[in-house]
N, CA, C and O atoms as a Tinker XYZ file with bonds, in Angstrom:
   400  protein
     1  N      0.856000   -1.168000    0.000000    73     2
     2  CA     0.000000    0.000000    0.000000    64     1     3
     3  C      0.899000    1.226000    0.000000    63     2     4     5
     4  O      1.750000    1.375000    0.877000    81     3
     5  N      0.717000    2.089000   -0.962000    73     3     6
     6  CA     1.601000    3.228000   -1.104000    64     5     7
     7  C      1.274000    4.366000   -0.141000    63     6     8     9
     8  O      2.192000    5.027000    0.344000    81     7
     9  N      0.015000    4.612000    0.148000    73     7    10
    10  CA    -0.330000    5.648000    1.119000    64     9    11
    11  C     -1.627000    5.274000    1.813000    63    10    12    13
    12  O     -2.413000    4.469000    1.314000    81    11
    13  N     -1.833000    5.879000    2.978000    73    11    14
    14  CA    -2.992000    5.553000    3.806000    64    13    15
    15  C     -4.274000    6.077000    3.168000    63    14    16    17
    16  O     -4.319000    7.204000    2.676000    81    15
    17  N     -5.305000    5.256000    3.182000    73    15    18
    18  CA    -6.620000    5.645000    2.677000    64    17    19
    19  C     -7.535000    5.808000    3.886000    63    18    20    21
    20  O     -7.648000    4.905000    4.715000    81    19
    21  N     -8.182000    6.954000    3.981000    73    19    22
    22  CA    -9.068000    7.217000    5.106000    64    21    23
    23  C    -10.494000    6.833000    4.745000    63    22    24    25
    24  O    -11.230000    7.620000    4.150000    81    23
    25  N    -10.874000    5.619000    5.109000    73    23    26
    26  CA   -12.229000    5.113000    4.901000    64    25    27
    27  C    -12.692000    4.463000    6.193000    63    26    28    29
    28  O    -11.895000    3.861000    6.913000    81    27
    29  N    -13.961000    4.582000    6.481000    73    27    30
    30  CA   -14.551000    3.893000    7.630000    64    29    31
    31  C    -15.701000    3.058000    7.095000    63    30    32    33
    32  O    -16.797000    3.577000    6.883000    81    31
    33  N    -15.462000    1.760000    6.872000    73    31    34
    34  CA   -16.544000    0.909000    6.368000    64    33    35
    35  C    -17.668000    0.775000    7.401000    63    34    36    37
    36  O    -17.445000    0.899000    8.606000    81    35
    37  N    -18.865000    0.521000    6.905000    73    35    38
    38  CA   -20.029000    0.371000    7.768000    64    37    39
    39  C    -20.293000   -1.094000    8.088000    63    38    40    41
    40  O    -19.941000   -1.983000    7.313000    81    39
    41  N    -20.908000   -1.331000    9.226000    73    39    42
    42  CA   -21.334000   -2.660000    9.676000    64    41    43
    43  C    -20.225000   -3.708000    9.545000    63    42    44    45
    44  O    -19.130000   -3.521000   10.075000    81    43
    45  N    -20.508000   -4.816000    8.836000    73    43    46
    46  CA   -19.544000   -5.914000    8.760000    64    45    47
    47  C    -18.703000   -5.851000    7.488000    63    46    48    49
    48  O    -18.201000   -6.876000    7.026000    81    47
    49  N    -18.548000   -4.667000    6.926000    73    47    50
    50  CA   -17.754000   -4.531000    5.703000    64    49    51
    51  C    -16.289000   -4.310000    6.046000    63    50    52    53
    52  O    -15.951000   -3.767000    7.098000    81    51
    53  N    -15.426000   -4.746000    5.128000    73    51    54
    54  CA   -13.992000   -4.546000    5.281000    64    53    55
    55  C    -13.435000   -3.989000    3.975000    63    54    56    57
    56  O    -14.011000   -4.198000    2.907000    81    55
    57  N    -12.317000   -3.284000    4.066000    73    55    58
    58  CA   -11.631000   -2.740000    2.895000    64    57    59
    59  C    -10.339000   -3.523000    2.729000    63    58    60    61
    60  O     -9.557000   -3.661000    3.670000    81    59
    61  N    -10.122000   -4.037000    1.514000    73    59    62
    62  CA    -8.962000   -4.883000    1.233000    64    61    63
    63  C     -8.143000   -4.262000    0.103000    63    62    64    65
    64  O     -8.685000   -3.796000   -0.899000    81    63
    65  N     -6.827000   -4.269000    0.292000    73    63    66
    66  CA    -5.882000   -3.870000   -0.761000    64    65    67
    67  C     -5.474000   -5.157000   -1.468000    63    66    68    69
    68  O     -4.699000   -5.933000   -0.909000    81    67
    69  N     -5.973000   -5.411000   -2.689000    73    67    70
    70  CA    -5.636000   -6.653000   -3.383000    64    69    71
    71  C     -4.143000   -6.727000   -3.717000    63    70    72    73
    72  O     -3.496000   -5.706000   -3.946000    81    71
    73  N     -3.609000   -7.951000   -3.743000    73    71    74
    74  CA    -2.234000   -8.141000   -4.195000    64    73    75
    75  C     -2.218000   -7.953000   -5.705000    63    74    76    77
    76  O     -3.240000   -8.130000   -6.368000    81    75
    77  N     -1.086000   -7.604000   -6.234000    73    75    78
    78  CA    -0.960000   -7.413000   -7.676000    64    77    79
    79  C     -1.097000   -8.746000   -8.393000    63    78    80    81
    80  O     -0.625000   -9.770000   -7.899000    81    79
    81  N     -1.738000   -8.739000   -9.553000    73    79    82
    82  CA    -1.870000   -9.942000  -10.377000    64    81    83
    83  C     -0.496000  -10.319000  -10.919000    63    82    84    85
    84  O      0.352000   -9.458000  -11.153000    81    83
    85  N     -0.291000  -11.615000  -11.113000    73    83    86
    86  CA     0.981000  -12.097000  -11.639000    64    85    87
    87  C      1.239000  -11.508000  -13.016000    63    86    88    89
    88  O      0.356000  -11.505000  -13.874000    81    87
    89  N      2.450000  -11.010000  -13.222000    73    87    90
    90  CA     2.816000  -10.399000  -14.499000    64    89    91
    91  C      3.357000  -11.422000  -15.486000    63    90    92    93
    92  O      3.303000  -11.213000  -16.698000    81    91
    93  N      3.888000  -12.547000  -14.958000    73    91    94
    94  CA     4.399000  -13.570000  -15.870000    64    93    95
    95  C      4.123000  -14.959000  -15.310000    63    94    96    97
    96  O      3.914000  -15.133000  -14.110000    81    95
    97  N      4.128000  -15.929000  -16.193000    73    95    98
    98  CA     3.834000  -17.308000  -15.813000    64    97    99
    99  C      5.050000  -17.937000  -15.151000    63    98   100   101
   100  O      6.132000  -17.350000  -15.149000    81    99
   101  N      4.875000  -19.135000  -14.585000    73    99   102
   102  CA     5.981000  -19.861000  -13.968000    64   101   103
   103  C      7.075000  -20.154000  -14.993000    63   102   104   105
   104  O      8.249000  -20.264000  -14.637000    81   103
   105  N      6.693000  -20.278000  -16.258000    73   103   106
   106  CA     7.653000  -20.539000  -17.324000    64   105   107
   107  C      8.358000  -19.296000  -17.836000    63   106   108   109
   108  O      9.237000  -19.398000  -18.692000    81   107
   109  N      7.987000  -18.110000  -17.327000    73   107   110
   110  CA     8.657000  -16.880000  -17.700000    64   109   111
   111  C      7.974000  -16.069000  -18.780000    63   110   112   113
   112  O      8.517000  -15.053000  -19.216000    81   111
   113  N      6.787000  -16.488000  -19.231000    73   111   114
   114  CA     6.068000  -15.731000  -20.257000    64   113   115
   115  C      5.338000  -14.562000  -19.612000    63   114   116   117
   116  O      4.680000  -14.732000  -18.585000    81   115
   117  N      5.448000  -13.371000  -20.207000    73   115   118
   118  CA     4.745000  -12.200000  -19.700000    64   117   119
   119  C      3.293000  -12.226000  -20.154000    63   118   120   121
   120  O      2.997000  -12.543000  -21.306000    81   119
   121  N      2.385000  -11.889000  -19.232000    73   119   122
   122  CA     0.951000  -11.917000  -19.514000    64   121   123
   123  C      0.443000  -10.514000  -19.842000    63   122   124   125
   124  O      0.789000   -9.558000  -19.148000    81   123
   125  N     -0.372000  -10.378000  -20.890000    73   123   126
   126  CA    -1.010000   -9.080000  -21.137000    64   125   127
   127  C     -2.090000   -8.842000  -20.081000    63   126   128   129
   128  O     -2.533000   -9.782000  -19.421000    81   127
   129  N     -2.513000   -7.587000  -19.923000    73   127   130
   130  CA    -3.519000   -7.253000  -18.906000    64   129   131
   131  C     -4.783000   -8.088000  -19.045000    63   130   132   133
   132  O     -5.400000   -8.438000  -18.039000    81   131
   133  N     -5.179000   -8.414000  -20.266000    73   131   134
   134  CA    -6.419000   -9.165000  -20.476000    64   133   135
   135  C     -6.317000  -10.612000  -20.027000    63   134   136   137
   136  O     -7.344000  -11.252000  -19.800000    81   135
   137  N     -5.109000  -11.149000  -19.892000    73   135   138
   138  CA    -4.931000  -12.553000  -19.522000    64   137   139
   139  C     -4.630000  -12.743000  -18.038000    63   138   140   141
   140  O     -4.577000  -13.876000  -17.560000    81   139
   141  N     -4.433000  -11.645000  -17.302000    73   139   142
   142  CA    -4.097000  -11.753000  -15.882000    64   141   143
   143  C     -5.305000  -12.232000  -15.088000    63   142   144   145
   144  O     -6.440000  -11.834000  -15.348000    81   143
   145  N     -5.034000  -13.093000  -14.117000    73   143   146
   146  CA    -6.083000  -13.574000  -13.218000    64   145   147
   147  C     -6.517000  -12.448000  -12.289000    63   146   148   149
   148  O     -5.690000  -11.653000  -11.842000    81   147
   149  N     -7.795000  -12.382000  -12.004000    73   147   150
   150  CA    -8.309000  -11.406000  -11.051000    64   149   151
   151  C     -7.818000  -11.823000   -9.662000    63   150   152   153
   152  O     -7.993000  -12.980000   -9.279000    81   151
   153  N     -7.202000  -10.901000   -8.890000    73   151   154
   154  CA    -6.682000  -11.281000   -7.569000    64   153   155
   155  C     -7.791000  -11.760000   -6.638000    63   154   156   157
   156  O     -8.913000  -11.256000   -6.671000    81   155
   157  N     -7.452000  -12.741000   -5.808000    73   155   158
   158  CA    -8.392000  -13.248000   -4.814000    64   157   159
   159  C     -7.766000  -13.197000   -3.432000    63   158   160   161
   160  O     -8.221000  -13.868000   -2.506000    81   159
   161  N     -6.723000  -12.400000   -3.303000    73   159   162
   162  CA    -5.978000  -12.328000   -2.061000    64   161   163
   163  C     -5.605000  -10.874000   -1.815000    63   162   164   165
   164  O     -5.293000  -10.141000   -2.753000    81   163
   165  N     -5.636000  -10.457000   -0.555000    73   163   166
   166  CA    -5.279000   -9.083000   -0.249000    64   165   167
   167  C     -5.090000   -8.861000    1.233000    63   166   168   169
   168  O     -5.269000   -9.770000    2.044000    81   167
   169  N     -4.722000   -7.630000    1.575000    73   167   170
   170  CA    -4.483000   -7.242000    2.961000    64   169   171
   171  C     -5.598000   -6.319000    3.424000    63   170   172   173
   172  O     -5.962000   -5.373000    2.725000    81   171
   173  N     -6.139000   -6.597000    4.608000    73   171   174
   174  CA    -7.212000   -5.781000    5.188000    64   173   175
   175  C     -6.613000   -4.451000    5.636000    63   174   176   177
   176  O     -5.660000   -4.425000    6.415000    81   175
   177  N     -7.179000   -3.336000    5.136000    73   175   178
   178  CA    -6.670000   -2.013000    5.505000    64   177   179
   179  C     -7.674000   -1.206000    6.338000    63   178   180   181
   180  O     -7.318000   -0.161000    6.884000    81   179
   181  N     -8.922000   -1.678000    6.439000    73   179   182
   182  CA    -9.926000   -1.015000    7.288000    64   181   183
   183  C    -11.046000   -2.006000    7.573000    63   182   184   185
   184  O    -11.372000   -2.846000    6.735000    81   183
   185  N    -11.635000   -1.900000    8.766000    73   183   186
   186  CA   -12.758000   -2.768000    9.142000    64   185   187
   187  C    -13.873000   -1.923000    9.745000    63   186   188   189
   188  O    -13.624000   -0.892000   10.370000    81   187
   189  N    -15.096000   -2.378000    9.547000    73   187   190
   190  CA   -16.251000   -1.711000   10.134000    64   189   191
   191  C    -16.421000   -2.121000   11.586000    63   190   192   193
   192  O    -15.661000   -2.947000   12.091000    81   191
   193  N    -17.407000   -1.552000   12.260000    73   191   194
   194  CA   -17.626000   -1.845000   13.681000    64   193   195
   195  C    -18.272000   -3.209000   13.942000    63   194   196   197
   196  O    -18.322000   -3.650000   15.090000    81   195
   197  N    -18.759000   -3.877000   12.913000    73   195   198
   198  CA   -19.430000   -5.168000   13.091000    64   197   199
   199  C    -20.917000   -5.039000   12.822000    63   198   200   201
   200  O    -21.494000   -3.957000   12.928000    81   199
   201  N    -21.521000   -6.158000   12.474000    73   199   202
   202  CA   -22.953000   -6.180000   12.163000    64   201   203
   203  C    -23.768000   -5.905000   13.421000    63   202   204   205
   204  O    -23.458000   -6.414000   14.499000    81   203
   205  N    -24.812000   -5.095000   13.272000    73   203   206
   206  CA   -25.693000   -4.780000   14.396000    64   205   207
   207  C    -26.631000   -5.960000   14.628000    63   206   208   209
   208  O    -27.382000   -6.353000   13.735000    81   207
   209  N    -26.583000   -6.517000   15.823000    73   207   210
   210  CA   -27.413000   -7.666000   16.177000    64   209   211
   211  C    -28.773000   -7.209000   16.691000    63   210   212   213
   212  O    -28.948000   -6.037000   17.025000    81   211
   213  N    -29.737000   -8.127000   16.758000    73   211   214
   214  CA   -31.079000   -7.806000   17.263000    64   213   215
   215  C    -31.039000   -7.280000   18.695000    63   214   216   217
   216  O    -31.914000   -6.519000   19.107000    81   215
   217  N    -30.017000   -7.689000   19.454000    73   215   218
   218  CA   -29.882000   -7.255000   20.845000    64   217   219
   219  C    -29.396000   -5.810000   20.954000    63   218   220   221
   220  O    -29.395000   -5.236000   22.043000    81   219
   221  N    -28.982000   -5.221000   19.822000    73   219   222
   222  CA   -28.469000   -3.857000   19.839000    64   221   223
   223  C    -26.955000   -3.799000   19.953000    63   222   224   225
   224  O    -26.360000   -2.728000   19.834000    81   223
   225  N    -26.327000   -4.951000   20.184000    73   223   226
   226  CA   -24.870000   -5.004000   20.270000    64   225   227
   227  C    -24.277000   -5.264000   18.890000    63   226   228   229
   228  O    -24.992000   -5.644000   17.962000    81   227
   229  N    -22.982000   -5.060000   18.758000    73   227   230
   230  CA   -22.269000   -5.300000   17.507000    64   229   231
   231  C    -21.556000   -6.648000   17.569000    63   230   232   233
   232  O    -20.939000   -6.987000   18.579000    81   231
   233  N    -21.646000   -7.407000   16.487000    73   231   234
   234  CA   -20.915000   -8.674000   16.379000    64   233   235
   235  C    -19.436000   -8.359000   16.178000    63   234   236   237
   236  O    -19.087000   -7.401000   15.488000    81   235
   237  N    -18.574000   -9.162000   16.780000    73   235   238
   238  CA   -17.135000   -8.971000   16.651000    64   237   239
   239  C    -16.676000   -9.574000   15.327000    63   238   240   241
   240  O    -17.017000  -10.713000   15.009000    81   239
   241  N    -15.898000   -8.805000   14.552000    73   239   242
   242  CA   -15.371000   -9.307000   13.281000    64   241   243
   243  C    -14.214000  -10.263000   13.539000    63   242   244   245
   244  O    -13.466000  -10.098000   14.503000    81   243
   245  N    -14.070000  -11.261000   12.675000    73   243   246
   246  CA   -12.989000  -12.237000   12.836000    64   245   247
   247  C    -11.748000  -11.859000   12.040000    63   246   248   249
   248  O    -10.769000  -12.605000   12.031000    81   247
   249  N    -11.778000  -10.711000   11.370000    73   247   250
   250  CA   -10.594000  -10.203000   10.667000    64   249   251
   251  C    -10.231000   -8.844000   11.260000    63   250   252   253
   252  O    -11.079000   -8.141000   11.809000    81   251
   253  N     -8.954000   -8.492000   11.136000    73   251   254
   254  CA    -8.473000   -7.222000   11.670000    64   253   255
   255  C     -7.559000   -6.559000   10.649000    63   254   256   257
   256  O     -7.117000   -7.196000    9.692000    81   255
   257  N     -7.284000   -5.299000   10.855000    73   255   258
   258  CA    -6.377000   -4.573000    9.971000    64   257   259
   259  C     -5.025000   -5.283000    9.963000    63   258   260   261
   260  O     -4.487000   -5.637000   11.012000    81   259
   261  N     -4.493000   -5.482000    8.768000    73   259   262
   262  CA    -3.204000   -6.148000    8.617000    64   261   263
   263  C     -3.311000   -7.621000    8.264000    63   262   264   265
   264  O     -2.332000   -8.216000    7.814000    81   263
   265  N     -4.491000   -8.229000    8.458000    73   263   266
   266  CA    -4.683000   -9.643000    8.109000    64   265   267
   267  C     -4.626000   -9.812000    6.596000    63   266   268   269
   268  O     -5.117000   -8.967000    5.848000    81   267
   269  N     -4.024000  -10.907000    6.157000    73   267   270
   270  CA    -4.055000  -11.257000    4.743000    64   269   271
   271  C     -5.196000  -12.248000    4.556000    63   270   272   273
   272  O     -5.280000  -13.243000    5.275000    81   271
   273  N     -6.075000  -11.981000    3.592000    73   271   274
   274  CA    -7.277000  -12.790000    3.419000    64   273   275
   275  C     -7.410000  -13.277000    1.979000    63   274   276   277
   276  O     -6.828000  -12.716000    1.051000    81   275
   277  N     -8.193000  -14.334000    1.829000    73   275   278
   278  CA    -8.557000  -14.864000    0.518000    64   277   279
   279  C    -10.066000  -14.709000    0.403000    63   278   280   281
   280  O    -10.806000  -15.052000    1.326000    81   279
   281  N    -10.518000  -14.193000   -0.733000    73   279   282
   282  CA   -11.950000  -13.936000   -0.931000    64   281   283
   283  C    -12.375000  -14.452000   -2.295000    63   282   284   285
   284  O    -11.535000  -14.766000   -3.138000    81   283
   285  N    -13.682000  -14.538000   -2.509000    73   283   286
   286  CA   -14.231000  -15.019000   -3.767000    64   285   287
   287  C    -13.834000  -14.133000   -4.935000    63   286   288   289
   288  O    -13.685000  -12.921000   -4.783000    81   287
   289  N    -13.663000  -14.741000   -6.103000    73   287   290
   290  CA   -13.187000  -14.035000   -7.294000    64   289   291
   291  C    -14.069000  -12.841000   -7.657000    63   290   292   293
   292  O    -13.553000  -11.802000   -8.070000    81   291
   293  N    -15.369000  -12.968000   -7.512000    73   291   294
   294  CA   -16.282000  -11.895000   -7.912000    64   293   295
   295  C    -16.970000  -11.248000   -6.705000    63   294   296   297
   296  O    -18.039000  -10.657000   -6.849000    81   295
   297  N    -16.372000  -11.355000   -5.531000    73   295   298
   298  CA   -16.946000  -10.796000   -4.309000    64   297   299
   299  C    -16.689000   -9.308000   -4.196000    63   298   300   301
   300  O    -15.704000   -8.796000   -4.728000    81   299
   301  N    -17.572000   -8.621000   -3.503000    73   299   302
   302  CA   -17.358000   -7.228000   -3.168000    64   301   303
   303  C    -17.437000   -6.265000   -4.332000    63   302   304   305
   304  O    -17.852000   -6.615000   -5.436000    81   303
   305  N    -17.023000   -5.035000   -4.050000    73   303   306
   306  CA   -17.038000   -3.959000   -5.042000    64   305   307
   307  C    -15.633000   -3.416000   -5.219000    63   306   308   309
   308  O    -14.957000   -3.088000   -4.244000    81   307
   309  N    -15.196000   -3.324000   -6.468000    73   307   310
   310  CA   -13.895000   -2.750000   -6.783000    64   309   311
   311  C    -14.061000   -1.249000   -6.969000    63   310   312   313
   312  O    -14.907000   -0.800000   -7.743000    81   311
   313  N    -13.246000   -0.471000   -6.251000    73   311   314
   314  CA   -13.287000    0.974000   -6.415000    64   313   315
   315  C    -11.861000    1.507000   -6.472000    63   314   316   317
   316  O    -10.912000    0.822000   -6.087000    81   315
   317  N    -11.724000    2.737000   -6.956000    73   315   318
   318  CA   -10.418000    3.382000   -7.008000    64   317   319
   319  C    -10.488000    4.664000   -6.206000    63   318   320   321
   320  O    -11.367000    5.498000   -6.421000    81   319
   321  N     -9.552000    4.817000   -5.278000    73   319   322
   322  CA    -9.459000    6.024000   -4.463000    64   321   323
   323  C     -8.017000    6.494000   -4.498000    63   322   324   325
   324  O     -7.103000    5.721000   -4.212000    81   323
   325  N     -7.811000    7.736000   -4.841000    73   323   326
   326  CA    -6.464000    8.324000   -4.920000    64   325   327
   327  C     -5.526000    7.482000   -5.774000    63   326   328   329
   328  O     -4.349000    7.336000   -5.445000    81   327
   329  N     -6.040000    6.928000   -6.865000    73   327   330
   330  CA    -5.214000    6.143000   -7.774000    64   329   331
   331  C     -4.935000    4.726000   -7.320000    63   330   332   333
   332  O     -4.194000    4.005000   -7.988000    81   331
   333  N     -5.508000    4.306000   -6.198000    73   331   334
   334  CA    -5.309000    2.955000   -5.694000    64   333   335
   335  C     -6.562000    2.120000   -5.895000    63   334   336   337
   336  O     -7.669000    2.562000   -5.587000    81   335
   337  N     -6.381000    0.910000   -6.414000    73   335   338
   338  CA    -7.495000   -0.026000   -6.554000    64   337   339
   339  C     -7.701000   -0.722000   -5.208000    63   338   340   341
   340  O     -6.772000   -1.322000   -4.666000    81   339
   341  N     -8.911000   -0.640000   -4.677000    73   339   342
   342  CA    -9.232000   -1.345000   -3.436000    64   341   343
   343  C    -10.543000   -2.084000   -3.627000    63   342   344   345
   344  O    -11.260000   -1.873000   -4.605000    81   343
   345  N    -10.841000   -2.953000   -2.674000    73   343   346
   346  CA   -12.057000   -3.756000   -2.728000    64   345   347
   347  C    -12.767000   -3.609000   -1.392000    63   346   348   349
   348  O    -12.152000   -3.712000   -0.330000    81   347
   349  N    -14.080000   -3.364000   -1.463000    73   347   350
   350  CA   -14.908000   -3.325000   -0.249000    64   349   351
   351  C    -15.816000   -4.539000   -0.294000    63   350   352   353
   352  O    -16.559000   -4.738000   -1.255000    81   351
   353  N    -15.748000   -5.351000    0.759000    73   351   354
   354  CA   -16.585000   -6.547000    0.801000    64   353   355
   355  C    -17.075000   -6.819000    2.203000    63   354   356   357
   356  O    -16.560000   -6.264000    3.173000    81   355
   357  N    -18.065000   -7.670000    2.304000    73   355   358
   358  CA   -18.586000   -8.068000    3.618000    64   357   359
   359  C    -17.677000   -9.136000    4.198000    63   358   360   361
   360  O    -17.006000   -9.871000    3.473000    81   359
   361  N    -17.671000   -9.204000    5.499000    73   359   362
   362  CA   -16.842000  -10.214000    6.160000    64   361   363
   363  C    -17.216000  -11.616000    5.679000    63   362   364   365
   364  O    -16.349000  -12.485000    5.586000    81   363
   365  N    -18.482000  -11.847000    5.376000    73   363   366
   366  CA   -18.922000  -13.174000    4.925000    64   365   367
   367  C    -18.367000  -13.544000    3.556000    63   366   368   369
   368  O    -18.397000  -14.717000    3.184000    81   367
   369  N    -17.851000  -12.555000    2.784000    73   367   370
   370  CA   -17.228000  -12.833000    1.495000    64   369   371
   371  C    -15.800000  -13.363000    1.645000    63   370   372   373
   372  O    -15.222000  -13.881000    0.689000    81   371
   373  N    -15.234000  -13.230000    2.848000    73   371   374
   374  CA   -13.881000  -13.726000    3.097000    64   373   375
   375  C    -13.952000  -15.237000    3.269000    63   374   376   377
   376  O    -14.717000  -15.748000    4.087000    81   375
   377  N    -13.144000  -15.940000    2.485000    73   375   378
   378  CA   -13.130000  -17.400000    2.535000    64   377   379
   379  C    -12.159000  -17.918000    3.589000    63   378   380   381
   380  O    -12.422000  -18.941000    4.222000    81   379
   381  N    -11.026000  -17.217000    3.786000    73   379   382
   382  CA   -10.015000  -17.678000    4.731000    64   381   383
   383  C     -9.042000  -16.564000    5.064000    63   382   384   385
   384  O     -8.883000  -15.614000    4.297000    81   383
   385  N     -8.383000  -16.689000    6.231000    73   383   386
   386  CA    -7.283000  -15.817000    6.591000    64   385   387
   387  C     -6.002000  -16.606000    6.326000    63   386   388   389
   388  O     -5.941000  -17.806000    6.591000    81   387
   389  N     -4.989000  -15.932000    5.805000    73   387   390
   390  CA    -3.699000  -16.578000    5.549000    64   389   391
   391  C     -2.924000  -16.572000    6.862000    63   390   392   393
   392  O     -2.698000  -15.519000    7.458000    81   391
   393  N     -2.521000  -17.762000    7.304000    73   391   394
   394  CA    -1.767000  -17.909000    8.559000    64   393   395
   395  C     -0.299000  -18.028000    8.204000    63   394   396   397
   396  O      0.089000  -18.857000    7.382000    81   395
   397  N      0.512000  -17.195000    8.829000    73   395   398
   398  CA     1.950000  -17.203000    8.531000    64   397   399
   399  C      2.739000  -17.865000    9.615000    63   398   400
   400  O      3.963000  -17.956000    9.521000    81   399
């Protein structure tokens, strides 16, 4: 992430900075933009307060800022802010956290 983005997602939404798509294959061939795979992995850069429950309390999110996550290929909304491509998605769109 080149610079901080000031966003406050609502409810159970999170903001993810996707990793860059692979520029070349394992065999060394360079891929044109049209052939690159859509990223499904990224770093969480902002989290909402959690979904509002019927009791009036907020559910605790299972992801936090700095977590690396894997999400569905067509999940969330892709937006551009200050020249940076980011993705806003619901916590339920996250398939897994990457454990290091």
